[in-house]
N, CA, C and O atoms as a Tinker XYZ file with bonds, in Angstrom:
   356  protein
     1  N     24.619000   13.739000   57.009000    73     2
     2  CA    23.541000   12.977000   56.348000    64     1     3
     3  C     22.188000   13.599000   56.743000    63     2     4     5
     4  O     21.803000   13.562000   57.911000    81     3
     5  N     21.506000   14.141000   55.807000    73     3     6
     6  CA    20.246000   14.844000   56.202000    64     5     7
     7  C     19.151000   13.702000   56.678000    63     6     8     9
     8  O     19.071000   12.563000   56.218000    81     7
     9  N     18.378000   14.246000   57.649000    73     7    10
    10  CA    17.256000   13.255000   58.085000    64     9    11
    11  C     16.023000   13.542000   57.372000    63    10    12    13
    12  O     15.138000   12.690000   57.451000    81    11
    13  N     15.809000   14.588000   56.692000    73    11    14
    14  CA    14.624000   14.929000   55.951000    64    13    15
    15  C     14.644000   14.196000   54.567000    63    14    16    17
    16  O     15.597000   14.347000   53.803000    81    15
    17  N     13.588000   13.409000   54.261000    73    15    18
    18  CA    13.659000   12.606000   52.994000    64    17    19
    19  C     13.649000   13.536000   51.734000    63    18    20    21
    20  O     14.145000   13.149000   50.676000    81    19
    21  N     13.065000   14.791000   51.872000    73    19    22
    22  CA    12.983000   15.645000   50.721000    64    21    23
    23  C     14.284000   16.231000   50.387000    63    22    24    25
    24  O     14.530000   16.554000   49.225000    81    23
    25  N     15.250000   16.409000   51.465000    73    23    26
    26  CA    16.543000   16.917000   51.173000    64    25    27
    27  C     17.460000   15.786000   50.546000    63    26    28    29
    28  O     18.495000   16.111000   49.963000    81    27
    29  N     17.128000   14.614000   50.649000    73    27    30
    30  CA    17.992000   13.485000   50.179000    64    29    31
    31  C     17.963000   13.444000   48.614000    63    30    32    33
    32  O     18.909000   12.961000   47.993000    81    31
    33  N     16.962000   13.912000   48.044000    73    31    34
    34  CA    16.776000   13.990000   46.498000    64    33    35
    35  C     17.193000   15.341000   45.922000    63    34    36    37
    36  O     17.111000   15.496000   44.704000    81    35
    37  N     17.633000   16.324000   46.698000    73    35    38
    38  CA    17.856000   17.544000   46.144000    64    37    39
    39  C     19.325000   17.616000   45.579000    63    38    40    41
    40  O     20.282000   17.416000   46.327000    81    39
    41  N     19.479000   17.901000   44.261000    73    39    42
    42  CA    20.790000   17.952000   43.663000    64    41    43
    43  C     21.639000   18.968000   44.343000    63    42    44    45
    44  O     21.118000   19.926000   44.913000    81    43
    45  N     22.964000   18.790000   44.304000    73    43    46
    46  CA    23.816000   19.880000   44.868000    64    45    47
    47  C     23.751000   21.060000   43.958000    63    46    48    49
    48  O     23.439000   20.928000   42.774000    81    47
    49  N     24.053000   22.258000   44.514000    73    47    50
    50  CA    24.096000   23.515000   43.669000    64    49    51
    51  C     25.127000   23.471000   42.609000    63    50    52    53
    52  O     26.268000   23.069000   42.837000    81    51
    53  N     24.712000   23.901000   41.399000    73    51    54
    54  CA    25.621000   24.051000   40.268000    64    53    55
    55  C     26.512000   25.194000   40.296000    63    54    56    57
    56  O     26.105000   26.264000   40.748000    81    55
    57  N     27.776000   25.054000   39.821000    73    55    58
    58  CA    28.587000   26.197000   39.682000    64    57    59
    59  C     27.990000   27.212000   38.589000    63    58    60    61
    60  O     27.239000   26.774000   37.717000    81    59
    61  N     28.291000   28.417000   38.639000    73    59    62
    62  CA    27.689000   29.444000   37.800000    64    61    63
    63  C     27.684000   29.218000   36.337000    63    62    64    65
    64  O     26.702000   29.486000   35.645000    81    63
    65  N     28.907000   28.668000   35.814000    73    63    66
    66  CA    29.057000   28.347000   34.430000    64    65    67
    67  C     28.051000   27.139000   34.051000    63    66    68    69
    68  O     27.387000   27.162000   33.015000    81    67
    69  N     28.007000   26.193000   34.890000    73    67    70
    70  CA    27.127000   25.013000   34.589000    64    69    71
    71  C     25.664000   25.469000   34.755000    63    70    72    73
    72  O     24.804000   24.968000   34.031000    81    71
    73  N     25.354000   26.367000   35.646000    73    71    74
    74  CA    23.961000   26.958000   35.769000    64    73    75
    75  C     23.571000   27.524000   34.474000    63    74    76    77
    76  O     22.480000   27.246000   33.976000    81    75
    77  N     24.422000   28.314000   33.900000    73    75    78
    78  CA    24.073000   29.181000   32.661000    64    77    79
    79  C     23.816000   28.204000   31.560000    63    78    80    81
    80  O     22.881000   28.366000   30.776000    81    79
    81  N     24.721000   27.091000   31.488000    73    79    82
    82  CA    24.553000   26.011000   30.426000    64    81    83
    83  C     23.300000   25.391000   30.594000    63    82    84    85
    84  O     22.569000   25.230000   29.617000    81    83
    85  N     22.938000   24.993000   31.823000    73    83    86
    86  CA    21.645000   24.297000   32.134000    64    85    87
    87  C     20.481000   25.050000   31.735000    63    86    88    89
    88  O     19.528000   24.504000   31.179000    81    87
    89  N     20.525000   26.451000   32.033000    73    87    90
    90  CA    19.344000   27.277000   31.589000    64    89    91
    91  C     19.301000   27.542000   30.117000    63    90    92    93
    92  O     18.218000   27.816000   29.599000    81    91
    93  N     20.389000   27.483000   29.409000    73    91    94
    94  CA    20.437000   27.596000   27.940000    64    93    95
    95  C     19.853000   26.322000   27.311000    63    94    96    97
    96  O     19.087000   26.366000   26.349000    81    95
    97  N     20.269000   25.140000   27.925000    73    95    98
    98  CA    19.702000   23.943000   27.326000    64    97    99
    99  C     18.292000   23.692000   27.750000    63    98   100   101
   100  O     17.621000   22.938000   27.045000    81    99
   101  N     17.772000   24.215000   28.788000    73    99   102
   102  CA    16.419000   24.168000   29.152000    64   101   103
   103  C     15.511000   24.889000   28.280000    63   102   104   105
   104  O     14.340000   24.525000   28.169000    81   103
   105  N     16.010000   25.958000   27.611000    73   103   106
   106  CA    15.202000   26.771000   26.760000    64   105   107
   107  C     15.181000   26.184000   25.363000    63   106   108   109
   108  O     14.418000   26.693000   24.543000    81   107
   109  N     15.902000   25.222000   25.036000    73   107   110
   110  CA    15.935000   24.579000   23.666000    64   109   111
   111  C     14.668000   23.637000   23.497000    63   110   112   113
   112  O     14.246000   22.911000   24.397000    81   111
   113  N     14.129000   23.739000   22.260000    73   111   114
   114  CA    13.023000   23.000000   22.030000    64   113   115
   115  C     13.483000   21.844000   21.060000    63   114   116   117
   116  O     14.286000   22.083000   20.158000    81   115
   117  N     12.942000   20.550000   21.272000    73   115   118
   118  CA    13.335000   19.355000   20.562000    64   117   119
   119  C     12.922000   19.564000   19.065000    63   118   120   121
   120  O     11.866000   20.107000   18.740000    81   119
   121  N     13.874000   19.071000   18.162000    73   119   122
   122  CA    13.677000   19.193000   16.815000    64   121   123
   123  C     12.516000   18.246000   16.423000    63   122   124   125
   124  O     12.422000   17.210000   17.081000    81   123
   125  N     11.604000   18.475000   15.414000    73   123   126
   126  CA    10.661000   17.593000   15.058000    64   125   127
   127  C     11.270000   16.363000   14.349000    63   126   128   129
   128  O     12.326000   16.464000   13.724000    81   127
   129  N     10.553000   15.134000   14.460000    73   127   130
   130  CA    11.038000   13.882000   14.012000    64   129   131
   131  C     11.158000   13.931000   12.512000    63   130   132   133
   132  O     10.301000   14.488000   11.826000    81   131
   133  N     12.201000   13.360000   12.014000    73   131   134
   134  CA    12.468000   13.372000   10.580000    64   133   135
   135  C     11.622000   12.106000    9.915000    63   134   136   137
   136  O     11.483000   12.016000    8.695000    81   135
   137  N     11.146000   11.265000   10.724000    73   135   138
   138  CA    10.504000   10.153000   10.263000    64   137   139
   139  C      9.018000   10.301000   10.412000    63   138   140   141
   140  O      8.549000   10.855000   11.406000    81   139
   141  N      8.218000    9.790000    9.388000    73   139   142
   142  CA     6.717000    9.647000    9.484000    64   141   143
   143  C      6.454000    8.309000   10.110000    63   142   144   145
   144  O      6.610000    7.279000    9.455000    81   143
   145  N      6.076000    8.297000   11.305000    73   143   146
   146  CA     5.817000    7.077000   12.033000    64   145   147
   147  C      4.780000    6.175000   11.366000    63   146   148   149
   148  O      5.018000    4.972000   11.263000    81   147
   149  N      3.654000    6.693000   10.913000    73   147   150
   150  CA     2.667000    5.958000   10.235000    64   149   151
   151  C      3.171000    5.183000    9.041000    63   150   152   153
   152  O      2.881000    4.004000    8.837000    81   151
   153  N      4.033000    6.006000    8.178000    73   151   154
   154  CA     4.503000    5.469000    6.998000    64   153   155
   155  C      5.522000    4.375000    7.300000    63   154   156   157
   156  O      5.568000    3.334000    6.644000    81   155
   157  N      6.279000    4.631000    8.246000    73   155   158
   158  CA     7.225000    3.603000    8.738000    64   157   159
   159  C      6.660000    2.322000    9.091000    63   158   160   161
   160  O      7.122000    1.274000    8.640000    81   159
   161  N      5.593000    2.372000    9.949000    73   159   162
   162  CA     4.880000    1.204000   10.381000    64   161   163
   163  C      4.149000    0.430000    9.132000    63   162   164   165
   164  O      4.092000   -0.798000    9.066000    81   163
   165  N      3.627000    1.273000    8.201000    73   163   166
   166  CA     3.081000    0.724000    6.970000    64   165   167
   167  C      4.094000   -0.153000    6.180000    63   166   168   169
   168  O      3.866000   -1.313000    5.837000    81   167
   169  N      5.273000    0.554000    5.926000    73   167   170
   170  CA     6.282000   -0.077000    5.146000    64   169   171
   171  C      6.726000   -1.384000    5.834000    63   170   172   173
   172  O      6.867000   -2.407000    5.164000    81   171
   173  N      6.936000   -1.363000    7.097000    73   171   174
   174  CA     7.393000   -2.444000    7.983000    64   173   175
   175  C      6.380000   -3.671000    7.843000    63   174   176   177
   176  O      6.764000   -4.821000    7.629000    81   175
   177  N      5.156000   -3.327000    7.976000    73   175   178
   178  CA     4.057000   -4.296000    7.928000    64   177   179
   179  C      4.124000   -4.979000    6.424000    63   178   180   181
   180  O      4.216000   -6.194000    6.252000    81   179
   181  N      4.067000   -4.079000    5.449000    73   179   182
   182  CA     4.135000   -4.632000    4.047000    64   181   183
   183  C      5.347000   -5.507000    3.815000    63   182   184   185
   184  O      5.252000   -6.565000    3.195000    81   183
   185  N      6.495000   -5.058000    4.320000    73   183   186
   186  CA     7.625000   -5.864000    4.071000    64   185   187
   187  C      7.650000   -7.212000    4.771000    63   186   188   189
   188  O      8.217000   -8.191000    4.284000    81   187
   189  N      7.009000   -7.221000    5.936000    73   187   190
   190  CA     6.960000   -8.553000    6.635000    64   189   191
   191  C      5.970000   -9.548000    5.936000    63   190   192   193
   192  O      6.131000  -10.760000    6.077000    81   191
   193  N      4.976000   -9.052000    5.205000    73   191   194
   194  CA     3.969000   -9.870000    4.469000    64   193   195
   195  C      4.440000  -10.314000    3.077000    63   194   196   197
   196  O      3.829000  -11.173000    2.442000    81   195
   197  N      5.564000   -9.693000    2.612000    73   195   198
   198  CA     5.957000   -9.865000    1.283000    64   197   199
   199  C      6.270000  -11.484000    0.993000    63   198   200   201
   200  O      5.859000  -12.071000   -0.009000    81   199
   201  N      6.954000  -12.009000    1.898000    73   199   202
   202  CA     7.381000  -13.443000    1.650000    64   201   203
   203  C      6.112000  -14.346000    1.596000    63   202   204   205
   204  O      6.037000  -15.299000    0.821000    81   203
   205  N      5.035000  -13.968000    2.532000    73   203   206
   206  CA     3.803000  -14.824000    2.494000    64   205   207
   207  C      3.078000  -14.705000    1.292000    63   206   208   209
   208  O      2.471000  -15.651000    0.790000    81   207
   209  N      3.131000  -13.420000    0.754000    73   207   210
   210  CA     2.359000  -13.221000   -0.489000    64   209   211
   211  C      2.965000  -13.872000   -1.576000    63   210   212   213
   212  O      2.272000  -14.418000   -2.435000    81   211
   213  N      4.388000  -13.867000   -1.627000    73   211   214
   214  CA     5.177000  -14.586000   -2.619000    64   213   215
   215  C      4.821000  -16.120000   -2.555000    63   214   216   217
   216  O      4.618000  -16.764000   -3.585000    81   215
   217  N      4.755000  -16.665000   -1.319000    73   215   218
   218  CA     4.415000  -18.064000   -1.205000    64   217   219
   219  C      3.080000  -18.413000   -1.898000    63   218   220   221
   220  O      2.972000  -19.376000   -2.656000    81   219
   221  N      2.069000  -17.568000   -1.590000    73   219   222
   222  CA     0.720000  -17.854000   -2.174000    64   221   223
   223  C      0.762000  -17.751000   -3.690000    63   222   224   225
   224  O      0.171000  -18.571000   -4.392000    81   223
   225  N      1.504000  -16.682000   -4.220000    73   223   226
   226  CA     1.602000  -16.573000   -5.539000    64   225   227
   227  C      2.188000  -17.775000   -6.259000    63   226   228   229
   228  O      1.730000  -18.192000   -7.323000    81   227
   229  N      3.241000  -18.319000   -5.617000    73   227   230
   230  CA     3.981000  -19.504000   -6.172000    64   229   231
   231  C      2.991000  -20.700000   -6.105000    63   230   232   233
   232  O      2.929000  -21.445000   -7.083000    81   231
   233  N      2.221000  -20.930000   -5.031000    73   231   234
   234  CA     1.318000  -22.062000   -4.908000    64   233   235
   235  C      0.171000  -21.804000   -5.939000    63   234   236   237
   236  O     -0.188000  -22.790000   -6.583000    81   235
   237  N     -0.418000  -20.682000   -6.170000    73   235   238
   238  CA    -1.393000  -20.471000   -7.178000    64   237   239
   239  C     -0.780000  -20.740000   -8.659000    63   238   240   241
   240  O     -1.482000  -21.255000   -9.529000    81   239
   241  N      0.422000  -20.405000   -8.872000    73   239   242
   242  CA     1.118000  -20.608000  -10.171000    64   241   243
   243  C      1.191000  -22.148000  -10.411000    63   242   244   245
   244  O      0.905000  -22.651000  -11.498000    81   243
   245  N      1.611000  -22.892000   -9.273000    73   243   246
   246  CA     1.761000  -24.384000   -9.487000    64   245   247
   247  C      0.325000  -24.958000   -9.673000    63   246   248   249
   248  O      0.110000  -25.797000  -10.547000    81   247
   249  N     -0.564000  -24.544000   -8.922000    73   247   250
   250  CA    -1.935000  -25.162000   -9.143000    64   249   251
   251  C     -2.574000  -24.806000  -10.524000    63   250   252   253
   252  O     -3.350000  -25.582000  -11.082000    81   251
   253  N     -2.211000  -23.588000  -11.054000    73   251   254
   254  CA    -2.714000  -23.254000  -12.420000    64   253   255
   255  C     -2.025000  -24.176000  -13.388000    63   254   256   257
   256  O     -2.687000  -24.676000  -14.296000    81   255
   257  N     -0.703000  -24.446000  -13.256000    73   255   258
   258  CA     0.007000  -25.260000  -14.167000    64   257   259
   259  C     -0.432000  -26.671000  -14.178000    63   258   260   261
   260  O     -0.505000  -27.317000  -15.223000    81   259
   261  N     -0.751000  -27.190000  -12.910000    73   259   262
   262  CA    -1.321000  -28.528000  -12.860000    64   261   263
   263  C     -2.713000  -28.604000  -13.443000    63   262   264   265
   264  O     -3.044000  -29.608000  -14.075000    81   263
   265  N     -3.544000  -27.596000  -13.264000    73   263   266
   266  CA    -4.917000  -27.572000  -13.884000    64   265   267
   267  C     -4.727000  -27.502000  -15.419000    63   266   268   269
   268  O     -5.471000  -28.162000  -16.144000    81   267
   269  N     -3.810000  -26.768000  -15.903000    73   267   270
   270  CA    -3.644000  -26.580000  -17.333000    64   269   271
   271  C     -3.242000  -27.930000  -17.939000    63   270   272   273
   272  O     -3.766000  -28.315000  -18.985000    81   271
   273  N     -2.246000  -28.709000  -17.244000    73   271   274
   274  CA    -1.785000  -29.932000  -17.740000    64   273   275
   275  C     -2.830000  -31.010000  -17.707000    63   274   276   277
   276  O     -2.884000  -31.856000  -18.600000    81   275
   277  N     -3.710000  -30.993000  -16.631000    73   275   278
   278  CA    -4.796000  -31.887000  -16.457000    64   277   279
   279  C     -5.792000  -31.684000  -17.594000    63   278   280   281
   280  O     -6.334000  -32.674000  -18.086000    81   279
   281  N     -6.054000  -30.497000  -18.024000    73   279   282
   282  CA    -7.018000  -30.173000  -19.049000    64   281   283
   283  C     -6.440000  -30.595000  -20.389000    63   282   284   285
   284  O     -7.188000  -31.099000  -21.227000    81   283
   285  N     -5.118000  -30.411000  -20.639000    73   283   286
   286  CA    -4.493000  -30.878000  -21.895000    64   285   287
   287  C     -4.584000  -32.465000  -22.007000    63   286   288   289
   288  O     -4.918000  -33.033000  -23.047000    81   287
   289  N     -4.290000  -33.040000  -20.964000    73   287   290
   290  CA    -4.340000  -34.639000  -20.918000    64   289   291
   291  C     -5.815000  -35.059000  -21.136000    63   290   292   293
   292  O     -6.085000  -36.007000  -21.873000    81   291
   293  N     -6.807000  -34.317000  -20.463000    73   291   294
   294  CA    -8.269000  -34.743000  -20.755000    64   293   295
   295  C     -8.543000  -34.520000  -22.128000    63   294   296   297
   296  O     -9.119000  -35.441000  -22.709000    81   295
   297  N     -8.240000  -33.434000  -22.818000    73   295   298
   298  CA    -8.530000  -33.262000  -24.196000    64   297   299
   299  C     -7.917000  -34.249000  -25.116000    63   298   300   301
   300  O     -8.531000  -34.700000  -26.083000    81   299
   301  N     -6.674000  -34.589000  -24.803000    73   299   302
   302  CA    -6.035000  -35.566000  -25.563000    64   301   303
   303  C     -6.625000  -36.962000  -25.472000    63   302   304   305
   304  O     -6.697000  -37.680000  -26.470000    81   303
   305  N     -7.053000  -37.349000  -24.257000    73   303   306
   306  CA    -7.555000  -38.596000  -23.978000    64   305   307
   307  C     -8.994000  -38.706000  -24.619000    63   306   308   309
   308  O     -9.378000  -39.766000  -25.114000    81   307
   309  N     -9.740000  -37.614000  -24.590000    73   307   310
   310  CA   -11.079000  -37.591000  -25.233000    64   309   311
   311  C    -10.998000  -37.830000  -26.729000    63   310   312   313
   312  O    -11.885000  -38.446000  -27.320000    81   311
   313  N     -9.962000  -37.353000  -27.318000    73   311   314
   314  CA    -9.860000  -37.569000  -28.823000    64   313   315
   315  C     -9.456000  -38.875000  -29.275000    63   314   316   317
   316  O     -9.567000  -39.191000  -30.460000    81   315
   317  N     -8.980000  -39.673000  -28.375000    73   315   318
   318  CA    -8.479000  -41.066000  -28.695000    64   317   319
   319  C     -9.742000  -42.059000  -28.726000    63   318   320   321
   320  O    -10.597000  -41.977000  -27.844000    81   319
   321  N     -9.827000  -42.908000  -29.664000    73   319   322
   322  CA   -11.055000  -43.884000  -29.628000    64   321   323
   323  C    -11.004000  -44.833000  -28.416000    63   322   324   325
   324  O     -9.946000  -45.344000  -28.049000    81   323
   325  N    -12.134000  -45.040000  -27.834000    73   323   326
   326  CA   -12.223000  -45.946000  -26.678000    64   325   327
   327  C    -12.440000  -47.355000  -27.221000    63   326   328   329
   328  O    -13.349000  -47.578000  -28.021000    81   327
   329  N    -11.605000  -48.316000  -26.788000    73   327   330
   330  CA   -11.868000  -49.693000  -27.347000    64   329   331
   331  C    -13.143000  -50.330000  -26.915000    63   330   332   333
   332  O    -13.532000  -50.204000  -25.754000    81   331
   333  N    -13.805000  -51.005000  -27.797000    73   331   334
   334  CA   -15.105000  -51.552000  -27.595000    64   333   335
   335  C    -14.973000  -52.683000  -26.510000    63   334   336   337
   336  O    -14.052000  -53.499000  -26.502000    81   335
   337  N    -15.971000  -52.640000  -25.617000    73   335   338
   338  CA   -15.914000  -53.651000  -24.596000    64   337   339
   339  C    -16.494000  -55.003000  -25.227000    63   338   340   341
   340  O    -17.420000  -54.978000  -26.038000    81   339
   341  N    -15.981000  -55.996000  -24.865000    73   339   342
   342  CA   -16.520000  -57.244000  -25.325000    64   341   343
   343  C    -17.263000  -57.928000  -24.227000    63   342   344   345
   344  O    -16.974000  -57.758000  -23.042000    81   343
   345  N    -18.237000  -58.717000  -24.646000    73   343   346
   346  CA   -19.084000  -59.416000  -23.648000    64   345   347
   347  C    -18.372000  -60.619000  -23.199000    63   346   348   349
   348  O    -17.625000  -61.199000  -23.985000    81   347
   349  N    -18.542000  -61.042000  -21.996000    73   347   350
   350  CA   -17.862000  -62.350000  -21.472000    64   349   351
   351  C    -18.500000  -63.484000  -22.098000    63   350   352   353
   352  O    -19.694000  -63.395000  -22.388000    81   351
   353  N    -17.789000  -64.642000  -22.366000    73   351   354
   354  CA   -18.273000  -65.737000  -23.037000    64   353   355
   355  C    -18.771000  -66.726000  -22.005000    63   354   356
   356  O    -19.257000  -67.799000  -22.362000    81   355
């Protein structure tokens, strides 16, 4: 067991065949990423917001339908004659 701390982290020597393979692998450059990171993050953000947007669209549609129905009821009630109020005796 070595007493020098620097020798403790030194890897054992490689056999010649493995050393040649290690040298060949060290010369390789990594391939560029096939994904566009910014586009991926944009699509993920848009997808996560889709359900919230649909909820707001649904709420706006319901409110528009209620407003339309209230307008129709108001127009119909305005066209009916109002009964005359009678004075108390």
